[in-house]
C-alpha positions in Angstrom: -20.3 -23.2 23.4 -19.5 -21.9 19.9 -18.5 -25.2 18.4 -20.4 -28.5 18.3 -17.1 -30.3 18.3 -15.4 -31.9 21.3 -12.3 -30.0 22.5 -9.2 -32.2 22.3 -7.0 -32.8 25.3 -4.5 -30.0 25.1 -1.7 -32.1 26.5 1.2 -30.3 28.3 0.6 -26.9 26.5 -2.5 -25.0 25.8 -1.0 -23.8 22.5 0.2 -25.8 19.5 3.9 -26.0 18.8 5.1 -23.4 16.3 5.9 -24.6 12.7 9.4 -25.7 11.7 11.2 -24.8 8.4 10.3 -26.6 5.1 12.2 -26.7 1.8 11.1 -24.4 -1.1 9.9 -27.4 -3.2 7.3 -28.2 -0.5 5.4 -25.0 -1.1 2.1 -24.6 -3.0 0.6 -21.3 -3.9 -3.0 -19.9 -3.8 -3.9 -17.0 -6.1 -6.6 -14.4 -6.5 -5.0 -12.2 -9.1 -4.1 -9.6 -6.5 -2.0 -11.5 -4.1 -0.8 -15.1 -3.3 -0.5 -17.3 -0.3 2.4 -19.8 0.2 1.1 -23.0 1.9 3.4 -25.9 2.9 2.3 -29.5 3.1 2.2 -29.4 6.9 -0.9 -27.2 6.6 0.9 -23.8 7.3 0.3 -20.6 5.4 3.8 -19.2 5.5 3.6 -16.0 3.4 0.7 -13.7 2.7 0.8 -10.0 1.7 -2.4 -8.0 1.6 -4.2 -6.5 -0.2 -1.7 -6.7 -3.0 1.3 -9.0 -3.6 3.9 -6.2 -2.9 2.2 -4.9 0.3 3.7 -5.8 3.7 3.1 -9.4 4.7 0.9 -10.5 7.7 2.4 -14.1 7.6 6.2 -14.2 7.2 7.1 -17.6 8.5 8.7 -18.4 5.1 11.5 -16.0 6.0 11.6 -17.4 9.6 9.8 -14.4 10.9 6.6 -14.4 13.0 3.2 -14.9 11.4 1.6 -18.1 10.1 -1.7 -19.9 9.9 -1.8 -23.7 10.5 -4.7 -26.1 10.1 -3.7 -29.8 10.6 -4.2 -32.8 12.8 -2.5 -32.6 16.2 1.1 -33.8 16.1 1.0 -34.5 12.3 3.5 -32.9 9.9 3.3 -35.0 6.7 0.0 -35.4 4.9 -1.0 -38.4 2.8 -2.0 -36.2 -0.1 -1.2 -32.6 -0.9 -2.2 -31.3 -4.3 -4.3 -28.9 -6.3 -8.0 -29.6 -7.0 -7.8 -30.5 -10.7 -7.8 -27.5 -13.0 -7.6 -24.9 -10.2 -5.4 -23.0 -7.8 -7.4 -24.4 -4.9 -5.5 -26.7 -2.6 -6.7 -30.0 -1.0 -4.8 -31.8 1.8 -5.7 -35.3 3.0 -4.6 -36.5 6.5 -4.9 -40.2 7.4 -4.3 -41.2 11.0 -4.8 -44.4 13.1 -8.1 -43.1 14.5 -9.6 -41.2 11.5 -9.1 -39.1 8.4 -9.7 -35.5 7.5 -9.6 -33.3 4.4 -8.7 -29.6 4.4 -9.5 -27.4 1.4 -7.8 -24.0 1.1 -8.5 -21.2 -1.4 -8.1 -17.5 -2.0 -11.5 -16.6 -3.3 -11.6 -15.6 -7.0 -13.8 -15.8 -10.1 -13.3 -14.4 -13.6 -16.4 -12.3 -13.3 -16.1 -10.9 -9.8 -12.3 -11.0 -9.4 -10.7 -11.2 -6.0 -12.9 -12.0 -3.0 -10.2 -10.7 -0.6 -10.4 -13.7 1.7 -8.6 -16.9 2.5 -11.1 -19.8 3.2 -10.1 -23.0 4.9 -12.6 -25.8 5.5 -12.0 -29.0 7.5 -14.0 -32.2 7.2 -13.6 -35.6 9.0 -14.1 -38.4 6.4 -13.6 -41.4 8.7 -13.5 -42.2 12.4 -12.4 -39.5 14.7 -9.5 -37.1 14.4 -7.9 -34.5 16.6 -7.4 -31.2 14.7 -5.8 -27.9 15.6 -5.9 -24.4 14.2 -3.2 -21.9 15.0 -3.1 -18.4 13.5 -0.5 -15.9 14.4 -0.9 -12.4 13.0 2.1 -10.0 12.6 1.8 -7.0 10.4 4.5 -5.1 8.5 6.6 -8.1 7.5 6.4 -9.5 11.0 7.6 -6.3 12.8 4.2 -5.4 14.4 2.3 -8.0 16.3 -1.5 -7.8 15.9 -4.1 -8.0 18.6 -7.3 -9.8 18.0 -10.6 -8.3 19.3 -13.1 -11.2 19.7 -16.9 -11.0 19.3 -19.2 -13.9 19.7 -22.0 -14.0 17.1 -24.1 -17.0 18.3 -23.3 -19.6 15.7 -19.8 -18.3 14.9 -17.0 -16.3 16.3 -15.7 -13.0 14.7 -12.4 -11.2 15.5 -10.6 -8.2 14.1 -7.0 -7.0 14.2 -5.7 -3.9 12.5 -2.5 -1.9 11.9 -1.7 1.2 9.9 -5.0 1.2 7.9 -5.0 -2.6 7.3 -7.8 -4.5 9.0 -8.0 -8.3 9.1 -11.3 -10.0 9.9 -11.6 -13.6 11.1 -14.7 -15.8 11.2 -15.1 -19.4 12.3 -17.5 -21.9 13.8 -14.6 -23.3 16.0 -14.2 -22.6 19.7 -11.2 -20.4 19.3 -9.1 -18.8 22.1 -7.2 -15.6 21.6 -4.1 -14.1 23.1 -2.6 -11.0 21.5 -1.7 -11.8 17.9 -2.5 -15.5 18.3 -5.7 -17.5 18.0 -6.0 -21.3 18.3 -8.3 -24.2 18.7 -7.8 -27.9 19.4 -10.8 -30.1 18.8 -12.0 -33.6 17.9 -14.1 -34.2 14.7 -16.1 -37.4 14.1 -17.0 -38.7 10.7 -19.2 -36.2 8.8 -18.4 -33.3 11.2 -17.0 -30.2 9.6 -15.6 -26.8 10.4 -14.4 -23.6 8.7 -12.1 -20.6 9.4 -11.9 -17.6 7.1 -9.5 -14.7 7.1 -10.7 -11.5 5.2 -9.2 -8.1 4.5 -11.7 -6.3 2.2 -15.3 -5.3 2.3 -16.7 -8.5 0.7 -19.3 -10.6 2.6 -17.5 -13.3 4.5 -19.1 -16.8 5.2 -20.9 -17.3 8.5 -21.4 -21.1 8.1 -19.5 -24.1 6.8 -22.0 -24.3 4.0 -21.3 -20.8 2.9 -17.6 -21.3 3.1 -17.8 -24.4 1.0 -19.9 -22.5 -1.5 -17.2 -19.9 -1.8 -14.6 -22.5 -2.5 -16.9 -24.2 -5.0 -17.4 -20.9 -6.9 -13.6 -20.4 -7.0 -13.1 -24.0 -8.3 -15.7 -23.3 -11.0 -14.0 -20.0 -11.7 -10.6 -21.4 -12.4 -12.0 -24.2 -14.5 -14.2 -21.9 -16.5 -11.2 -19.7 -17.3 -9.2 -22.7 -18.3 -12.0 -23.9 -20.6 -11.7 -20.7 -22.7 -8.2 -21.7 -23.9 -7.0 -24.2 -26.5 -4.9 -26.7 -24.7 -3.7 -29.8 -26.6 -4.4 -33.2 -25.2 -1.1 -35.0 -25.0 1.3 -36.4 -22.4 2.4 -32.9 -21.3 -1.0 -31.5 -20.7 -0.7 -31.7 -16.8 2.4 -29.5 -16.9 0.8 -27.1 -19.4 -2.3 -26.8 -17.3 -0.3 -26.1 -14.1 1.8 -23.6 -16.0 -1.3 -21.8 -17.3 -2.9 -21.6 -13.9 0.3 -20.3 -12.3 0.8 -17.7 -15.0 -2.8 -16.6 -14.7 -2.3 -16.2 -11.0 0.6 -13.9 -11.8 -1.5 -11.7 -14.0 -3.0 -9.2 -11.6 -6.2 -7.3 -12.0 -4.2 -4.2 -12.6 -2.8 -5.7 -15.8 0.7 -6.2 -14.3 2.4 -9.6 -14.5 4.5 -10.4 -11.5 7.8 -12.4 -11.8 7.1 -14.5 -8.6 4.9 -14.2 -5.5 7.9 -14.4 -3.1 10.8 -12.2 -2.0 14.3 -13.0 -0.7 14.3 -16.8 -1.2 18.0 -17.4 -1.7 19.7 -18.6 -4.8 22.0 -20.9 -2.8 22.0 -22.1 0.8 22.8 -19.2 3.2 23.5 -17.0 0.2 23.2 -13.2 -0.3 21.5 -13.2 -3.7 18.1 -12.6 -2.2 15.8 -10.4 -4.3 12.2 -9.2 -4.3 10.4 -10.6 -7.3 6.9 -9.3 -6.5 7.3 -6.8 -9.4 6.4 -6.6 -13.0 9.4 -7.0 -15.4 8.4 -6.3 -19.0 10.9 -9.0 -20.0 9.1 -11.7 -17.9 5.7 -10.3 -18.7 6.2 -10.6 -22.5 7.2 -14.2 -22.2 4.3 -15.1 -19.9 1.8 -13.4 -22.1 3.2 -15.0 -25.3 2.9 -18.4 -23.7 -0.7 -17.7 -22.6 -1.5 -16.5 -26.2 -0.1 -19.7 -27.7 -2.7 -21.6 -25.5 -5.5 -19.3 -26.6 -5.6 -16.8 -23.8 -5.4 -13.1 -25.0 -7.3 -11.1 -22.4 -4.3 -10.9 -20.1 -2.1 -9.5 -22.9 -4.6 -6.7 -23.7 -4.8 -5.8 -20.0 -1.0 -5.6 -19.8 -0.8 -3.2 -22.7 -3.3 -0.9 -20.9 -1.1 -1.2 -17.8 1.9 -0.1 -19.8 0.0 2.9 -21.2 -0.9 4.1 -17.7 2.8 4.2 -16.6 3.2 7.9 -16.5 7.0 8.0 -16.5 7.8 5.2 -18.9 8.4 7.5 -21.9 10.5 9.8 -19.8 12.7 7.3 -18.0 11.8 3.6 -18.7 12.5 1.2 -15.8 13.2 -2.5 -16.1 10.5 -3.2 -13.5 7.4 -1.6 -12.1 5.2 -2.2 -9.1 2.0 -4.2 -9.5 0.0 -1.0 -9.4 2.3 0.9 -11.6 4.6 2.4 -9.0 8.2 3.2 -10.0 9.8 3.5 -6.6 11.8 0.3 -5.9 14.2 1.3 -3.2 15.9 -1.9 -1.9 15.7 -2.3 1.8 17.0 -5.0 4.1 14.5 -6.2 6.8 17.0 -6.6 9.7 14.4 -8.2 12.0 13.9 -11.3 9.8 16.4 -14.2 10.1 15.8 -15.2 6.4 15.0 -18.6 4.8 17.6 -21.0 6.2 19.4 -18.1 7.7 20.1 -16.4 4.3 20.5 -12.7 4.7 19.9 -10.0 3.9 16.1 -10.3 3.5 15.4 -7.6 0.9 12.3 -5.9 -0.2 12.3 -3.5 -3.2 14.9 -4.0 -5.9 17.7 -1.6 -6.8 18.1 -3.3 -10.2 15.1 -1.1 -11.2 17.6 1.8 -11.7 20.0 -0.2 -13.9 20.3 0.5 -17.6 18.9 -2.5 -19.4 18.5 -1.8 -23.0 16.5 -4.9 -23.9 13.3 -3.4 -22.3 11.9 -1.5 -25.4 12.2 -4.6 -27.5 10.2 -6.7 -25.0 7.5 -4.0 -25.0 7.3 -3.6 -28.8 7.1 -7.4 -29.1 4.1 -7.4 -26.7 2.4 -4.7 -28.6 3.0 -6.5 -31.9 1.5 -9.7 -30.4 -1.7 -8.2 -29.0 -2.3 -4.9 -30.7 -0.9 -5.0 -34.2 -4.3 -4.7 -35.8 -5.7 -2.3 -33.1 -3.1 0.4 -32.9 -4.0 3.8 -31.7 -2.1 7.1 -31.8 -1.3 6.6 -28.1 0.1 3.1 -28.7 2.0 4.2 -31.7 3.7 6.9 -29.7 4.9 4.2 -27.3 6.2 2.1 -30.2 8.0 5.1 -31.6 9.5 5.9 -28.2 10.8 2.3 -27.9 12.4 2.5 -31.4 14.1 5.8 -30.7 15.3 4.7 -27.3 16.8 1.5 -28.8 18.5 3.6 -31.5 19.9 6.1 -29.0 21.3 3.4 -26.7 22.7 1.1 -29.5 26.2 -0.1 -28.6 26.0 1.7 -25.2 27.0 -0.7 -22.4 24.3 -1.8 -20.0 23.7 -4.3 -17.2 22.2 -6.9 -19.7 19.1 -9.0 -19.4 20.4 -10.8 -16.4 20.8 -7.6 -14.4 24.4 -8.2 -13.5 25.9 -5.8 -11.0 29.4 -5.8 -12.4 31.0 -3.8 -15.2 28.5 -2.7 -17.9 29.0 -4.3 -21.3 27.4 -4.3 -24.8 25.6 -7.5 -24.0 24.3 -9.4 -27.0 21.1 -10.2 -25.2 20.3 -6.5 -25.0 21.5 -5.9 -28.6 19.1 -8.7 -29.8 16.2 -7.0 -28.1 17.2 -3.5 -29.3 17.1 -5.0 -32.8 13.7 -6.5 -32.0 12.4 -3.1 -30.9 13.3 -1.6 -34.3 12.2 -4.6 -36.3 8.8 -4.9 -34.7 8.5 -1.1 -34.7 9.0 -1.1 -38.5 6.2 -3.7 -39.0 3.9 -1.9 -36.6 4.6 1.4 -38.5 3.5 -0.3 -41.8 0.4 -1.6 -40.1 -0.4 1.9 -38.8 0.2 3.5 -42.2 3.4 5.4 -41.1 5.4 4.4 -44.2 8.2 7.0 -43.7 8.9 5.6 -40.2 8.7 2.0 -41.5 11.3 2.7 -44.3 13.7 4.4 -41.9 13.4 1.7 -39.2 13.7 -1.1 -41.7 17.1 0.4 -42.8 18.1 0.8 -39.2 17.1 -2.8 -38.4 19.3 -4.1 -41.3 22.3 -2.2 -40.0 21.8 -3.5 -36.5 21.6 -7.0 -37.8 24.8 -6.6 -39.8 26.7 -5.3 -36.8 25.6 -8.2 -34.6 26.5 -10.7 -37.3 29.8 -9.1 -38.0 30.6 -9.3 -34.3 29.5 -12.9 -34.1 31.8 -13.8 -37.0 34.8 -13.4 -34.7 34.0 -16.6 -32.8 31.5 -18.1 -35.3 28.7 -17.9 -32.7 26.7 -15.5 -30.5 28.5 -15.0 -27.2 27.7 -12.9 -24.1 29.1 -9.7 -25.7 31.2 -8.6 -28.6 34.9 -9.4 -28.0 33.9 -11.7 -25.1 34.2 -15.5 -25.7 32.1 -16.5 -22.7 28.7 -18.0 -23.4 25.4 -16.8 -22.2 22.2 -18.9 -22.3 20.2 -15.9 -23.3 21.8 -16.2 -26.7 19.5 -19.2 -27.4 16.9 -16.5 -28.0 18.6 -15.4 -31.2 16.5 -18.0 -33.0 13.5 -17.9 -30.6 13.1 -14.2 -31.3 13.4 -14.7 -35.0 16.8 -13.0 -35.6 18.2 -16.0 -37.4 16.9 -19.5 -38.3 17.6 -22.2 -35.8 19.6 -24.0 -38.5 21.8 -21.0 -39.1 25.5 -22.0 -38.6 26.1 -19.2 -36.1 23.1 -20.4 -34.0 24.0 -24.0 -34.2 27.5 -23.2 -33.0 25.9 -21.0 -30.2 23.9 -24.0 -28.9 27.0 -26.3 -29.1 29.0 -23.7 -27.1 26.3 -23.5 -24.4 26.2 -27.2 -24.2 30.0 -27.4 -23.7 30.4 -24.4 -21.3 27.2 -24.1 -19.3 26.0 -27.7 -18.9 26.3 -29.3 -15.4 24.7 -32.5 -14.4 22.3 -32.2 -17.4 21.1 -28.7 -16.5 22.3 -25.3 -17.5 23.8 -22.2 -16.0 22.9 -18.7 -17.2 26.6 -18.1 -17.6 30.0 -19.1 -16.1 30.6 -16.4 -13.5 34.3 -17.1 -13.5 34.4 -15.8 -17.1 31.3 -13.5 -17.0 31.8 -11.7 -13.7 28.4 -10.5 -12.5 29.7 -8.4 -9.7 28.1 -10.4 -6.9 29.6 -12.7 -4.3 28.4 -16.3 -4.1 27.3 -18.8 -6.7 24.1 -19.6 -8.5 22.4 -23.0 -9.1 21.2 -24.2 -12.5 18.7 -21.9 -14.2 15.7 -24.0 -15.4 14.7 -21.4 -17.9 17.8 -21.9 -20.0 17.1 -25.7 -20.2 13.5 -25.1 -21.4 14.7 -22.6 -24.0 17.1 -25.2 -25.2 14.2 -27.7 -25.6 12.4 -25.2 -27.8 15.6 -24.5 -29.7 16.2 -28.2 -30.3 12.7 -28.6 -31.8 13.4 -25.6 -34.1 16.7 -27.1 -35.1 15.0 -30.4 -36.0 16.8 -32.3 -33.2 13.6 -33.8 -31.7 15.4 -36.7 -30.0 17.5 -34.2 -28.1 14.5 -32.1 -27.2 12.6 -35.1 -25.9 15.6 -36.3 -23.9 16.2 -33.0 -22.2 12.5 -32.6 -21.4 12.3 -36.1 -19.9 15.3 -35.2 -17.7 13.7 -31.9 -16.6 10.5 -33.8 -15.6 12.6 -35.8 -13.1 12.9 -32.6 -11.0 9.1 -32.1 -10.9 7.2 -32.4 -7.6 3.6 -33.5 -7.4 2.6 -29.8 -7.5 4.4 -29.2 -10.9 5.5 -25.8 -9.7 8.9 -24.5 -11.1 11.5 -22.5 -9.2 14.1 -20.1 -10.6 17.0 -22.5 -9.9 17.7 -26.1 -9.1 20.6 -27.8 -7.4 21.4 -30.8 -9.5 23.3 -32.5 -6.7 20.5 -32.3 -4.1 17.5 -31.6 -6.3 16.5 -28.8 -4.0 14.8 -25.7 -5.4 16.4 -22.2 -4.9 15.4 -18.7 -5.7 12.0 -17.1 -5.7 9.2 -19.5 -6.4 7.2 -20.3 -8.5 8.9 -18.4 -11.3 6.4 -17.1 -14.0 9.2 -16.8 -16.5 10.2 -20.5 -16.1 6.5 -21.6 -16.4 6.3 -19.7 -19.6 9.4 -21.4 -21.0 8.1 -24.8 -20.1 4.7 -24.1 -21.8 6.4 -22.9 -25.0 8.8 -25.9 -25.0 5.9 -28.4 -24.5 3.8 -26.8 -27.2 6.7 -26.8 -29.6 7.2 -30.5 -29.0 3.4 -31.1 -29.5 3.4 -29.1 -32.8 6.4 -30.9 -34.1 5.0 -34.3 -33.5 1.5 -33.4 -34.5 -0.1 -36.4 -32.8 0.7 -36.3 -29.1 4.0 -36.1 -27.4 6.0 -39.4 -26.9 8.1 -39.1 -23.8 
């Protein structure tokens, strides 16, 4: 008998029932700075790609495919507590039943010094009475297309099993009396107060725990690791600290050990029920990365920014043909492919991997990169880095006033989007400052003159409507234009900017939240509709602070908090009618915006935040 625990009565079936669908807002995420695991409150790991976040998944239940990993009491679907261990990306779930209580702790093993442990550890402990528990793990490789087959080995005090496909090997260890059948392994057992068990899934060459004590030690090290990283920052103590801490931990999880910063750990979560706007966000967008790293820097974390700059330097083809996104390991092939065998979240199809937007012309990219270099390397420029700065300036000059797809990656008619023009200006403006810092005065003088001409053209175009609109000659508003003040192009009290904010309020506000744009006027070339984009609302909070409208900033932030779940994770979009989350989740870009908005409020009020 491999387990000291009493097997539970299996009832009518020897195997647990398969998990049902859950809403996006129910998901928590575990991180190890290489990949992430999506875990729902019913104890099910629904998405896990290994070894890196953009590799094929072995659990794909989130997209209604096969593959999942459940640990929970028999017949229970709703826990009494489901939250992160304070100051970590480790998850703790408490189950209270009529006969007894249990606690499950889940973590992807990680420490700042040793990095990823390449294993998912799950421990189970009965804390009162007796409780019937079940474990159910179903392995399907290649996004659910290839069922695995477990090969079991008994090791005396624990069970080991292996399953492999196409060079990927999974290892499982547990002290539970598991049964195996093809891709599935399960156990049903009764725990009494003080009894404990563990199950570990690994995919690297790291040593895996053989006992509960060792498994618990791995989780304890991971808890200490996240807390020790958090302690190196400078996080203000005020009413919004819980949100800031969750933002920072989520953004750190998105900062991979390659230096890349991923936009979100999921793919093809739809932007509306049953919709077709289903994209793969497991990529590194320089636009998103710059915002994430700037938010981390504001809280005292700079190592991630330096790693990102090194990642950029290693992109062999950037200075030949810059892309708007890259793979987490620097790959540039992003071919969009529909996985026809997957039903999709809530039936939303296609289920896409890869992203054809990588080939779009988006001229804001060099400005995002030069801003990142300015933030983290202004006083540490090298000849190699300066060549990158110079390329970004020349690229922005050569594409000035050339239509593109814009920062929102629209798939309609190319235009001279003002969001792109803003960041083209930024590429040249920051380039000029970096040239002076590096002693290249001739470049600095030339680029300063070019920056002034770009600024004049943008302001002349804005004068037609008295505000910054989506594009010259286009009256439609675009929430990205809030960034004209946040990027330092104009003061937040500039009449053009104030009018821009008022125009966004009038045209893009719905139920207190904000759209990116009005697609009836904007025309993004895609069918279907979008929900409200949270990032625009958080940008407005920051803008209100800069405008001196603190009352409005507080009011909007208070309203945004009403959409928070206990996990404090933020999606790309929210439906203000149902309060459901939509789009890939959690969105690093949005967490960065919330951090910057909260810190702006804290700075403005000096002593705490009154909300």
